[in-house]
N, C-alpha and C positions, 0 to 999 in steps of 0.2 A: 343260222342260232344251228347248235347241235344239239338234237334233242337229247334229251338226257338219259333216258335209253341207253339208246346210245354211247356214252360216256362213264356211265354202271357199267355197263358190260365193259368195256374194254376196262377198265380199273382194275374191278375184279378181274379178273381174266389177267394184267398182270400181276394181283398178288397170288394169284395159284402158280403161275410161272415160275416166280421168284423159292416158290418154298422146299423146292428137291434143292438148291443150290445153301439154300439153309440151313435144313434135316441136316450137315453136319457143327453147329456151330450149339453156345449151348447156350439156346432161351435170347440170341440180340434181341436189341427191339432195332427194324428199321426202318430207313425211312425215306422215302421219293414223291417229289411232284411233280405230277400227271403232267403232258402236255397245257391240258383244259385246265387245271391249275387248282384242279383238287389233289389235296397233301393225304398224303396216307403213312400209317407207320404198320407193319407189322411183325408180332411175332409168333414163332411158329412153336409147335408142338405134336411128336409123328403119335402120343397116347393113342388119342382117337379117335377115330375116322370123319371128320366135324368140322364143319367150317361157321365158326362165330363172326358177323362182318354189325361192325357199328359208324352209322353216319354218321353226323352232328351238321347241324346246323344254325349259320346265327336266328335264329329267327324264333324266341323263348321268349316269354309276357312283358320281357323287357323293348319287342316289342313293338305289342298291342297298339292300338289307336284311342288315342283318345277318347273314354262311351265307350268304351267294345273291350271291359277289360274280360284277357281269357281269350279271346281267340285267335291266339297261336292253341290254347288248348282242346279248346272244339275244335279245329282246323289238322290237327295231327288224329283225331279219337274218328273224325268223318271220315278221313281219310285214308281208315281199313274201310270203307264200308259201301265200296263200291270203286267199279272199275273204267274207267270210257272204255268207248272202243275206240281203234288206233285209227287215230288223222291218215288217212290213203295216200297224204305227200307224202307223212315220215314212215308209212309202213314200206312206200314202193324203193330207200334206202334203205331196208333190212333185213333178215331172209326171216319167211313167213314163219309164226311163231301158235301152239295150241290158244294163245291167252290174247290175239287181236283182237277177238268182240270184246263186249260190253259182257259186266258179269255182276250182279250184284254180291250181297253179303255174303249170303244162303254158298251161291256159288264159288265166291272167294273160298268161303269158311274150305270147300269142299276140295279145291284144288291145293293147299299147302295140305290139307291131311294125304290129300294123296300122293302129295310127294313127300311126305315125311319134316317136312320142316314145318319151321316157326318162323311168324314175320307179325312185329308190334312196331306201333308208331306213338309215341308222345311229348313234351315237351313242359316242360321245367322255365327253371324263373328264365336264364339266360340261353337255353338253345332247343332244338327242335330235333331229335335222335329219331332212327329208326335202326329195329338190327333185328337183323336174319341169321336166324340158325341151317344149316342144311348137312348134308351127308357130304364126304366128297368121296362118293362113284360120283361118273366123269356125266355121265346121261340126269342122274338130279341135280346134281347140281349148276347142271348146266338152265335148268325148268326153274330150277329154286330160283338165280339171278331173273333171268326174264321174267319172271313175273314181280320180284320183286320191284325189277326197274322200273314195269309199267305201270305200278300201282304208286307207287313214290316219285313217277316224269307224270302221269296221269288217271289219276282220281277223278272220282266222279262226283266225287260231294252230293249226295242226294238230295232234292229237297224233302221227300215224301221219309228219309230215315232219321232229316236233323228237325221235319216238328216234331216223329215221334220221340228225341231224345233229350227237345229242347224240355219239354212236356216232362220229361223222364228227371229232370236237373233240377225245374223250378219245384218236384214236391221234394222231391231231397232238400234245395234250397228250405220251401218249407218247415220240412221236418227240424234239421237241422239246429236255426236259430230257435228250440226250442233245449238247447243245450248251454248251459253258463260258455263250459270252451271256446265253442263257437262263436258266440256274442265278444268274447273275451279275442277273440283272436279278429274278426274282424272287426274291432277299436283297438286293436295292438300294430296291425299295418298300416292302414293310415299314418296311424300320430307319431308311426318311426319314420314312411317312408313318402308322408304330403301327395303331395302331383306325380309323380316314380309312379310311373306301371308299376314296381314294384307291391303299392298300395294299395292296385285295381281290388275292388271285390266286386265279387255278381252278383247280382241282384232283379228280381222279377224282369224290370223298368228294362235293363240293359240286355238280359238275357234275349227282348224282345226287339232289342238292335239290330243284332246282328242273322246274319244269311245267309246262307252259300255263296251270295257274291262277292261276299264278305271275306268271308274262307279261299277263294278262285284268287283274288286279290292275293291275298296273305299270301296264298304257295305262292304263286307268279313272280310276288316281289322278292321272296327272302329265300325259299327253298331254288336253290341254281346250281348244279353242276361242280359247278367251277371253284365255288368257296364250301364245295364238301370237305369236311377231316373225317379222316375214314381212320 
């Protein structure tokens, strides 16, 4: 199977190569499908030397398994907290990168700051989205693309960070239940959506069942390069 970082770099390279041709037009929406299946929409504006990329996957909370509401959200959040060391089998097919080593959340933050770029991940009801913003300077952009591709395709899902974040989520959940609006909302969603994942509500009990293995499985199943919408 073609690695996610390799596919993402190829797709973004195609977007950037198309940009000079499109500069003569008046903000057309260009669309094409990459050989690997990723679908791309491009709008170019030469006003700022900046690239904004959004990658969407059919990996929102509607894909949450029974008994594990908000798994998509937790997966997106923890994906930003660590980068696994590059698999040697993949590394042999790709040029060396300064981001080949494992990185914790602090090193990742420093790496993005050094690039003057941003990376965010979030999950909504219907999709998981990744956002990348970088200057168009060729060297900076190439490194930002390489780091984003690794972060999307090869996150480490650190267990210690999840334990910390889970404790924070429990504390936040307990505090939210003191507010009438929260209590009303928790009654409303299941009443409207029933057993559909849209109606799922995170509880202390459901949080206790979510593991990093669940997140890895969710990511492996639903975040596939061939299904990206860019």
